[in-house]
VMD Tcl script that draws the C-alpha trace (Angstrom):
set ca {
  {-255.33 -120.90 -56.61}
  {-258.03 -119.53 -54.37}
  {-257.65 -116.28 -52.53}
  {-257.97 -118.06 -49.16}
  {-255.14 -120.45 -50.02}
  {-252.91 -117.58 -51.20}
  {-253.49 -115.68 -47.94}
  {-252.70 -118.81 -45.93}
  {-249.43 -119.41 -47.82}
  {-248.43 -115.76 -47.48}
  {-249.11 -115.81 -43.74}
  {-247.05 -119.02 -43.39}
  {-244.16 -117.38 -45.25}
  {-244.37 -114.30 -43.03}
  {-244.39 -116.41 -39.86}
  {-241.33 -118.33 -41.05}
  {-239.55 -115.09 -42.00}
  {-240.40 -113.62 -38.59}
  {-239.00 -116.70 -36.86}
  {-235.78 -116.38 -38.82}
  {-235.47 -112.69 -37.95}
  {-236.06 -113.42 -34.26}
  {-233.59 -116.34 -34.25}
  {-230.75 -114.44 -35.94}
  {-229.44 -112.62 -32.82}
  {-229.36 -115.89 -30.90}
  {-227.56 -117.62 -33.73}
  {-224.97 -114.84 -34.14}
  {-224.29 -114.73 -30.40}
  {-223.90 -118.51 -30.28}
  {-221.66 -118.46 -33.34}
  {-219.38 -115.84 -31.77}
  {-219.21 -117.77 -28.50}
  {-218.17 -120.96 -30.28}
  {-215.60 -119.03 -32.34}
  {-214.14 -117.36 -29.23}
  {-213.77 -120.74 -27.50}
  {-211.98 -122.12 -30.57}
  {-209.83 -119.00 -30.83}
  {-208.91 -119.20 -27.15}
  {-207.31 -122.59 -27.77}
  {-205.67 -121.34 -30.98}
  {-204.28 -118.36 -29.06}
  {-202.79 -120.61 -26.36}
  {-201.11 -122.73 -29.03}
  {-199.85 -119.65 -30.89}
  {-198.48 -118.17 -27.67}
  {-196.62 -121.39 -26.83}
  {-195.21 -121.63 -30.37}
  {-193.98 -118.03 -30.23}
  {-192.30 -118.55 -26.87}
  {-190.65 -121.79 -28.08}
  {-189.37 -119.98 -31.17}
  {-187.92 -117.21 -28.99}
  {-186.04 -119.75 -26.88}
  {-184.62 -121.44 -30.00}
  {-183.44 -118.20 -31.61}
  {-180.18 -116.60 -30.72}
  {-180.68 -114.34 -27.74}
  {-181.23 -110.67 -28.36}
  {-178.51 -108.34 -27.22}
  {-179.12 -107.25 -23.66}
  {-181.40 -104.24 -23.64}
  {-181.73 -102.05 -20.57}
  {-184.72 -100.14 -21.90}
  {-187.90 -102.25 -21.50}
  {-189.65 -100.31 -24.28}
  {-186.90 -101.23 -26.74}
  {-187.10 -104.88 -25.66}
  {-190.89 -104.97 -26.06}
  {-190.64 -103.29 -29.47}
  {-188.11 -105.92 -30.54}
  {-190.40 -108.73 -29.36}
  {-193.40 -107.10 -31.07}
  {-191.44 -106.95 -34.32}
  {-190.54 -110.64 -34.03}
  {-194.15 -111.52 -33.33}
  {-195.35 -109.40 -36.29}
  {-193.09 -111.30 -38.68}
  {-194.83 -114.57 -37.76}
  {-198.35 -113.14 -37.68}
  {-200.87 -113.82 -40.47}
  {-204.36 -112.52 -41.08}
  {-206.94 -114.27 -38.89}
  {-204.43 -115.41 -36.27}
  {-204.91 -114.38 -32.63}
  {-202.68 -111.58 -31.37}
  {-203.85 -111.54 -27.77}
  {-206.73 -111.41 -25.31}
  {-208.49 -108.13 -24.48}
  {-210.07 -107.84 -21.01}
  {-212.12 -105.44 -18.93}
  {-214.17 -106.54 -15.90}
  {-216.60 -103.61 -15.86}
  {-218.02 -104.42 -19.30}
  {-217.46 -108.17 -19.14}
  {-214.95 -108.12 -21.99}
  {-212.71 -111.16 -22.35}
  {-212.13 -111.70 -26.08}
  {-209.38 -113.02 -28.30}
  {-208.29 -110.31 -30.77}
  {-207.51 -111.43 -34.31}
  {-205.04 -109.95 -36.77}
  {-206.87 -108.16 -39.58}
  {-206.20 -108.24 -43.29}
  {-204.12 -105.69 -45.14}
  {-206.20 -103.06 -46.88}
  {-206.78 -103.46 -50.58}
  {-207.80 -107.12 -50.32}
  {-211.51 -106.20 -50.49}
  {-213.86 -103.32 -49.79}
  {-214.18 -104.36 -46.14}
  {-211.51 -107.01 -45.67}
  {-212.10 -107.60 -41.96}
  {-215.89 -108.13 -42.09}
  {-215.63 -111.93 -42.04}
  {-213.05 -111.88 -39.24}
  {-215.23 -109.55 -37.15}
  {-217.84 -112.30 -36.90}
  {-215.41 -114.19 -34.65}
  {-214.47 -111.30 -32.34}
  {-212.46 -108.08 -32.17}
  {-209.96 -107.48 -34.97}
  {-206.70 -105.51 -34.97}
  {-206.51 -103.16 -37.95}
  {-203.56 -104.52 -39.92}
  {-202.62 -101.04 -41.10}
  {-201.83 -100.01 -37.51}
  {-198.81 -101.25 -35.52}
  {-199.02 -103.98 -32.94}
  {-198.96 -102.99 -29.28}
  {-195.44 -102.17 -28.20}
  {-194.29 -100.94 -31.59}
  {-194.48 -97.34 -30.41}
  {-197.53 -96.18 -32.36}
  {-201.30 -96.18 -31.79}
  {-202.91 -99.61 -31.93}
  {-206.50 -99.90 -33.29}
  {-209.10 -102.63 -32.78}
  {-212.63 -102.99 -34.18}
  {-215.48 -105.11 -32.86}
  {-219.25 -105.50 -33.08}
  {-221.58 -103.77 -30.62}
  {-224.84 -105.48 -31.57}
  {-224.17 -108.79 -33.32}
  {-221.78 -111.74 -33.31}
  {-221.39 -111.89 -29.57}
  {-221.23 -108.08 -29.42}
  {-217.90 -107.93 -27.56}
  {-218.07 -104.11 -27.47}
  {-221.79 -103.79 -26.59}
  {-221.04 -102.12 -23.26}
  {-218.27 -99.72 -24.26}
  {-220.48 -96.84 -23.15}
  {-220.18 -98.13 -19.55}
  {-216.44 -97.49 -19.46}
  {-215.41 -94.56 -17.29}
  {-212.32 -92.37 -17.39}
  {-209.51 -94.25 -15.68}
  {-210.91 -97.73 -16.42}
  {-208.33 -100.17 -17.73}
  {-208.40 -102.28 -20.86}
  {-205.77 -105.01 -20.61}
  {-204.36 -106.70 -23.70}
  {-202.32 -109.83 -23.01}
  {-200.07 -110.84 -25.92}
  {-197.44 -113.58 -26.10}
  {-194.67 -110.99 -25.74}
  {-196.07 -108.51 -23.18}
  {-199.14 -107.32 -21.30}
  {-200.41 -103.84 -22.14}
  {-202.70 -101.74 -19.98}
  {-204.66 -98.93 -21.61}
  {-206.59 -96.36 -19.59}
  {-209.83 -94.78 -20.76}
  {-209.33 -91.03 -21.16}
  {-212.87 -89.82 -21.93}
}
mol new
graphics top color blue
foreach p $ca { graphics top sphere $p radius 0.5 }
foreach p [lrange $ca 0 end-1] q [lrange $ca 1 end] { graphics top cylinder $p $q radius 0.2 }
display resetview
């Protein structure tokens, strides 16, 4: 093989590798957008199924305290929830956030069990309670790849609202700092 031919093949390989590197962000953003569209439909179906199941079950005893009622509904929802299923939609106008949040995997399944799920959108840490269960609720999401749902978190200001709509309640969180 001549030196000239080797240089030409090496330059071709480098050009192809550069094209792949440049195309990756576009691919990951497109992938996340397709996944979010699919998950939006899955969420709507999941929400309808949960509400139908609630209507079929025996009614809960009347509860005057709305927090107790929401906690009861959250517990019912949690019993049906599996890893990778949508739990709700997280929204904020300022940063253009409108993403379906998935249920994460229980820890111990792998070193980073939610990495695959995070490619589709934000993920609820399975080792934290669901919203309404009376404890802090934690979500993770990408800032630079896979649609980057949290790319503009730094634009949030104190007092801004993050709204999470679930099949059993709507939760409004305010940015503190």
